[in-house]
C-alpha positions as CSV (number, residue, x, y, z in Angstrom):
1,M,-0.1,0.0,0.0
2,A,1.5,3.4,-1.0
3,I,1.7,6.2,1.5
4,E,0.9,9.6,0.0
5,I,2.9,12.4,1.7
6,D,1.3,15.8,1.6
7,T,4.1,18.0,0.2
8,S,2.2,21.3,0.6
9,K,4.1,22.5,3.6
10,Y,7.2,22.3,2.1
11,L,6.4,24.3,-1.0
12,Q,4.0,27.1,0.6
13,K,4.9,30.3,0.1
14,H,5.3,32.8,3.3
15,E,2.4,35.0,3.3
16,E,2.8,39.0,4.1
17,L,2.0,39.7,7.6
18,E,1.3,42.9,9.4
19,V,4.3,42.5,11.7
20,D,6.8,42.1,8.5
21,K,6.7,45.7,8.1
22,I,8.4,46.2,11.5
23,F,11.1,43.3,10.8
24,R,11.8,45.1,7.3
25,A,12.4,48.2,9.3
26,C,15.1,46.4,11.4
27,V,16.7,45.1,8.2
28,K,16.9,48.7,6.5
29,L,18.3,50.2,9.8
30,E,20.9,47.4,9.9
31,G,19.6,46.5,13.4
32,S,20.7,43.3,15.0
33,D,17.9,42.8,16.9
34,L,14.2,43.6,17.1
35,H,12.2,44.0,20.4
36,M,8.7,44.3,20.9
37,K,7.0,45.3,24.1
38,V,3.6,46.3,25.1
39,D,3.1,50.1,25.6
40,R,6.4,50.8,23.6
41,P,7.2,51.6,20.3
42,P,9.2,48.6,18.4
43,I,13.1,48.7,19.5
44,V,15.9,48.3,17.2
45,R,19.3,47.6,18.6
46,I,21.8,48.9,16.0
47,N,25.8,48.7,16.7
48,G,24.8,47.8,20.2
49,V,22.5,50.8,21.2
50,L,18.6,50.3,21.4
51,K,16.8,52.7,19.6
52,E,12.9,53.3,19.3
53,L,11.2,53.2,15.5
54,N,9.4,56.5,14.9
55,R,6.2,54.8,15.6
56,E,3.3,54.9,18.0
57,K,3.3,52.4,21.0
58,V,1.7,49.1,20.7
59,D,-0.8,48.2,23.2
60,A,-1.7,44.5,24.1
61,Q,-4.4,44.2,21.7
62,E,-2.4,45.1,18.8
63,M,0.7,42.9,20.1
64,V,-1.4,40.0,19.7
65,K,-2.8,41.0,16.4
66,L,0.8,41.1,15.1
67,L,2.5,38.1,16.8
68,I,0.1,35.5,17.2
69,P,0.3,35.2,13.0
70,L,4.0,34.5,13.6
71,L,3.1,31.0,15.2
72,D,2.2,27.7,13.5
73,E,0.2,25.3,15.4
74,R,3.0,23.5,17.0
75,N,4.3,26.7,18.5
76,K,1.3,28.1,19.7
77,E,1.0,24.8,21.8
78,I,4.3,25.6,23.0
79,L,3.8,29.3,23.7
80,Q,0.6,27.9,25.7
81,E,2.5,25.3,27.6
82,N,5.7,27.0,28.2
83,G,4.8,30.7,28.2
84,G,7.7,31.1,25.3
85,A,8.5,29.6,21.8
86,D,11.8,30.0,19.6
87,F,11.4,29.9,15.9
88,S,12.6,31.4,12.6
89,H,11.1,33.8,10.4
90,T,11.9,34.9,6.9
91,I,10.8,38.1,5.1
92,D,11.7,39.5,1.6
93,V,13.3,43.2,1.5
94,D,13.9,44.3,-2.0
95,G,14.2,41.2,-3.4
96,V,16.8,39.6,-0.6
97,R,15.4,37.0,1.8
98,W,16.1,37.8,5.4
99,R,15.8,35.5,8.3
100,F,15.5,36.2,11.9
101,R,15.8,33.7,15.0
102,V,12.4,34.7,16.8
103,N,11.6,34.4,21.0
104,L,8.0,35.2,21.2
105,F,6.8,34.8,25.0
106,T,4.6,36.4,27.6
107,Q,5.8,38.9,30.6
108,L,3.1,40.1,32.9
109,G,0.5,38.4,31.0
110,V,1.1,40.3,27.6
111,L,2.8,39.0,24.7
112,G,6.4,40.3,23.9
113,L,8.9,39.7,21.4
114,V,12.9,39.6,20.7
115,A,14.2,38.7,17.2
116,R,17.7,38.3,16.2
117,R,18.5,39.2,12.4
118,I,20.7,36.6,10.6
119,N,23.1,37.8,8.1
120,N,22.3,36.1,4.7
121,W,26.0,36.1,4.0
122,I,28.5,34.4,6.2
123,P,31.7,36.4,6.9
124,D,35.1,34.8,6.6
125,F,37.7,35.2,9.6
126,N,39.2,38.2,8.6
127,G,35.9,39.7,8.1
128,L,35.2,39.0,11.7
129,Y,38.8,39.6,13.1
130,L,38.9,36.1,14.9
131,P,42.3,34.7,16.0
132,P,44.1,32.7,13.2
133,I,43.8,29.5,15.3
134,M,40.2,29.4,14.2
135,E,41.3,27.8,11.1
136,D,43.3,25.2,12.6
137,L,40.3,24.0,14.7
138,C,38.5,23.4,11.4
139,K,40.9,20.8,10.2
140,Y,40.1,18.1,12.5
141,D,38.9,14.8,11.5
142,Q,36.9,14.2,14.8
143,G,36.4,15.5,18.4
144,M,34.4,18.3,19.6
145,V,34.7,22.2,19.3
146,L,32.6,24.6,21.8
147,L,32.0,28.4,21.4
148,A,31.2,29.4,24.6
149,G,29.6,33.3,25.6
150,V,26.2,34.8,26.5
151,T,23.3,35.4,24.1
152,G,24.2,38.1,21.6
153,S,27.9,37.4,21.6
154,G,28.5,36.0,18.1
155,K,28.8,32.4,18.6
156,S,26.6,31.5,15.7
157,T,28.3,33.7,13.5
158,T,31.5,32.5,14.4
159,I,30.5,28.8,14.0
160,A,28.7,29.6,10.8
161,S,32.3,31.2,9.5
162,M,34.0,28.0,10.5
163,L,31.5,25.5,8.9
164,N,31.6,27.8,5.6
165,W,35.7,27.6,5.3
166,I,35.4,23.8,5.6
167,N,32.6,24.2,2.8
168,Q,35.5,26.1,1.0
169,N,38.2,23.9,1.6
170,Y,37.2,20.1,2.1
171,S,34.8,17.6,0.5
172,K,32.5,16.4,3.4
173,H,28.8,16.1,4.4
174,I,27.9,18.9,7.1
175,L,24.8,18.2,8.9
176,T,23.3,20.9,11.1
177,L,20.4,20.1,13.8
178,E,19.2,23.6,14.5
179,D,16.2,25.1,16.8
180,P,15.8,27.2,14.8
181,I,18.1,27.2,11.9
182,E,20.2,30.4,11.4
183,F,22.4,30.6,8.8
184,V,21.4,28.8,5.3
185,Y,24.8,27.7,4.0
186,K,25.3,27.6,0.1
187,E,27.1,24.4,-1.0
188,D,30.4,24.9,-2.4
189,K,32.6,21.9,-2.0
190,C,30.7,20.0,0.7
191,L,27.2,18.5,0.9
192,I,25.2,20.0,3.5
193,N,22.0,19.1,4.9
194,Q,20.2,21.4,7.6
195,R,17.1,19.9,9.8
196,E,15.1,22.3,11.8
197,I,13.7,21.0,14.8
198,G,10.0,21.1,15.0
199,Q,9.9,21.6,11.3
200,D,12.0,19.0,9.8
201,V,12.0,16.5,12.6
202,K,10.1,16.2,15.9
203,D,12.8,16.5,18.4
204,F,16.4,16.4,19.1
205,E,16.4,13.2,20.4
206,I,15.0,11.9,17.0
207,A,17.1,14.1,15.0
208,M,20.2,12.4,16.2
209,S,19.3,9.0,16.2
210,H,18.7,9.7,12.1
211,A,22.3,11.7,12.1
212,V,24.2,8.5,12.7
213,R,22.4,7.0,9.7
214,E,22.7,10.1,7.6
215,D,26.5,9.5,7.0
216,P,27.8,13.0,8.2
217,D,31.3,14.0,8.8
218,I,30.6,17.1,10.6
219,I,27.8,17.8,12.9
220,L,26.3,21.1,14.3
221,I,24.5,20.7,17.3
222,G,23.1,23.8,18.3
223,E,23.3,24.8,22.1
224,M,24.3,22.2,24.6
225,R,21.3,22.9,27.0
226,D,21.1,19.5,29.0
227,K,23.1,16.4,29.7
228,E,21.3,14.4,27.1
229,T,22.3,17.0,24.3
230,F,25.8,17.0,25.5
231,M,26.2,13.0,25.9
232,T,24.9,12.5,22.3
233,A,27.5,15.0,21.1
234,I,30.3,13.5,22.7
235,H,29.2,10.2,21.4
236,A,29.2,11.5,18.0
237,A,32.5,13.0,18.5
238,E,34.2,9.5,20.2
239,T,32.5,7.8,17.0
240,G,34.7,9.4,14.2
241,H,32.6,13.2,13.5
242,L,33.8,16.2,14.2
243,V,31.0,18.2,16.5
244,F,30.4,21.9,16.7
245,G,28.2,23.4,19.5
246,T,27.7,26.5,21.5
247,V,27.1,26.6,25.6
248,H,26.4,29.6,27.6
249,A,29.5,30.4,29.6
250,S,31.9,33.6,30.2
251,S,35.3,32.0,29.6
252,S,36.6,29.0,28.0
253,S,37.8,27.5,31.2
254,S,34.2,28.2,33.1
255,T,32.9,26.2,30.3
256,I,34.2,22.8,31.8
257,G,32.3,23.7,35.1
258,R,29.0,24.6,33.1
259,I,29.2,21.2,31.4
260,L,29.9,19.1,34.5
261,D,26.8,21.0,36.2
262,L,24.8,19.0,34.1
263,F,25.5,15.8,35.3
264,P,25.4,14.3,38.9
265,E,28.6,14.5,40.6
266,E,29.3,10.6,40.5
267,M,29.7,11.2,36.9
268,H,32.3,14.0,36.9
269,N,35.2,11.9,36.4
270,A,34.0,10.3,33.7
271,I,32.8,13.5,32.1
272,R,36.1,14.9,32.8
273,S,38.0,12.1,30.7
274,A,35.3,12.4,27.6
275,M,36.2,15.9,27.5
276,A,39.9,15.6,28.0
277,F,40.0,12.9,25.0
278,N,37.8,14.2,22.7
279,M,37.4,18.2,23.1
280,R,39.6,19.9,20.5
281,G,39.3,23.5,21.7
282,I,36.8,25.8,23.7
283,V,36.4,29.4,22.1
284,A,34.8,32.0,24.3
285,Q,33.8,35.5,23.1
286,K,32.1,38.9,23.9
287,L,31.3,41.4,21.3
288,L,32.6,44.9,21.9
289,K,31.5,48.5,20.2
290,S,34.4,49.4,17.8
291,I,36.0,52.9,17.3
292,N,36.6,52.0,13.9
293,P,33.9,53.7,11.8
294,D,33.8,51.0,9.2
295,V,33.4,48.2,11.9
296,G,30.3,47.7,13.9
297,R,31.3,45.3,16.6
298,V,34.3,43.1,17.0
299,P,34.6,40.0,19.4
300,T,37.3,39.7,22.1
301,V,38.1,36.0,21.9
302,E,39.6,33.8,24.3
303,V,40.9,30.3,23.2
304,M,41.7,27.2,25.1
305,L,43.0,24.2,23.0
306,M,43.2,20.8,24.6
307,T,47.0,20.6,24.8
308,P,48.7,18.0,27.2
309,M,49.1,20.7,29.9
310,I,45.1,21.7,29.6
311,Q,44.2,17.8,29.1
312,K,46.3,16.9,32.4
313,L,44.7,19.9,34.4
314,V,41.0,18.7,33.1
315,L,41.5,15.2,34.1
316,E,42.9,16.2,37.8
317,G,40.2,18.7,38.4
318,E,42.6,21.6,38.4
319,D,40.3,24.0,36.5
320,A,41.6,27.1,38.8
321,K,44.9,26.5,37.0
322,L,43.4,26.8,33.4
323,P,43.4,30.4,32.9
324,D,46.9,30.5,33.7
325,A,47.7,27.6,31.5
326,I,45.8,29.3,28.6
327,R,48.0,32.7,28.8
328,I,51.3,30.4,28.9
329,G,50.2,28.4,25.9
330,K,50.6,31.2,23.6
331,D,53.1,29.5,21.4
332,D,50.5,26.7,20.8
333,G,48.0,29.2,19.5
334,M,46.1,29.9,22.7
335,Q,45.2,33.3,24.1
336,D,43.2,34.8,27.0
337,F,40.8,37.8,27.2
338,T,43.5,40.1,28.3
339,M,46.0,39.2,25.3
340,S,42.6,39.8,22.9
341,L,42.0,43.1,24.3
342,K,45.4,44.1,24.2
343,Q,45.6,43.3,20.3
344,L,42.2,44.9,19.8
345,I,43.3,48.1,21.3
346,D,46.8,48.1,19.2
347,D,44.9,47.4,15.9
348,D,42.8,50.6,16.9
349,L,39.7,48.6,17.1
350,I,38.5,49.4,20.6
351,D,39.4,52.0,23.1
352,R,41.1,51.3,26.4
353,E,37.8,52.3,28.3
354,T,35.9,49.8,26.7
355,A,38.8,47.3,27.1
356,F,39.1,47.9,30.9
357,A,35.0,47.5,31.4
358,V,35.1,44.1,30.2
359,A,38.6,42.8,31.1
360,P,38.4,40.0,33.7
361,N,41.8,41.3,35.0
362,V,42.3,44.8,34.9
363,E,45.7,45.0,36.2
364,A,46.9,42.3,34.1
365,L,45.6,44.2,31.0
366,K,47.2,47.4,32.3
367,M,50.8,45.5,32.5
368,A,50.1,44.1,29.1
369,L,49.5,47.4,27.6
370,K,53.0,48.5,29.2
371,G,54.6,45.4,27.5
372,I,54.9,43.6,31.0
373,N,53.6,40.0,31.0
374,V,53.9,39.0,34.8
375,A,54.2,35.1,35.8
376,Q,51.2,33.8,37.4
377,P,52.0,32.1,40.9
378,G,50.7,28.3,41.1
379,M,51.5,27.2,37.5
380,V,53.1,24.2,36.8
């Protein structure tokens, strides 16, 4: 008996919505984020600064009228059950399609929205002002590479640039599992399949069970939100895949603790071992406003590679010594935030005030700017 598949959902075109006018304004203003809150005009973040649109305030009733049409039936149920829903939204602006990563939520009993604009082109490493070692992290055949940072720190853009570098230089199969899909890749040398959780596959667990039968060389897993996601990712790394993912952590070294927090204490030694032998690198970054008029924002980047020194400290639980090991590992391609901030100042990309405001160690940065690199006590 033949099974009929309804292909209409794969072929349907996006209908113009009233709220698309506001999304379009965000694109034309080159905003990175769109915020919508009841009793405020729509707000766009431009080069890190929030600016209201020249429009009347949106009341609660109009907010419902504007935002509910964005939701399909699945996301309506998620919003009703969880109080928030994540999804992607696409609009046309002057013949160019733009994607947004949307979070629609309730607060104080009314609807609100935050949408991140996704560039429809993927910048290369030079355009992102990333350290040269990023290219080397793309050359592994297996293992795990994590991007750490808070929301809006540019993690997704950095990973996209890394995958696109692989796409331009190797003939491999890249599989992305995202919720929602952000960057849409144009195939060059690689075969690329992108699956969106909720739209293309029911949930992440099913997506990963499919992935092992889809012959990927490289897997992009979105955010490492729970222990199941991390265990699935580390298993994929152990079985010969190169896995990329993101995690909410403030630094490369603190990412180790952030991952361990997902697991009960009795599993920590096993997880440390899995990370030590399968992690290839952890990159943490923060976006800073640039003083270069041709550059909007630039990342300050910390890079921790799983060198023998780092591996030993992770296995022995000596996480407090990791920051010093990163600094000492400069010749291996590692760098800490102090080194990164100094370089950004030297390159006239940020001013000293900005650097000192975000520096984890202000005194170390002052010394570095004077050309002094003081050894830290306690480092073996």
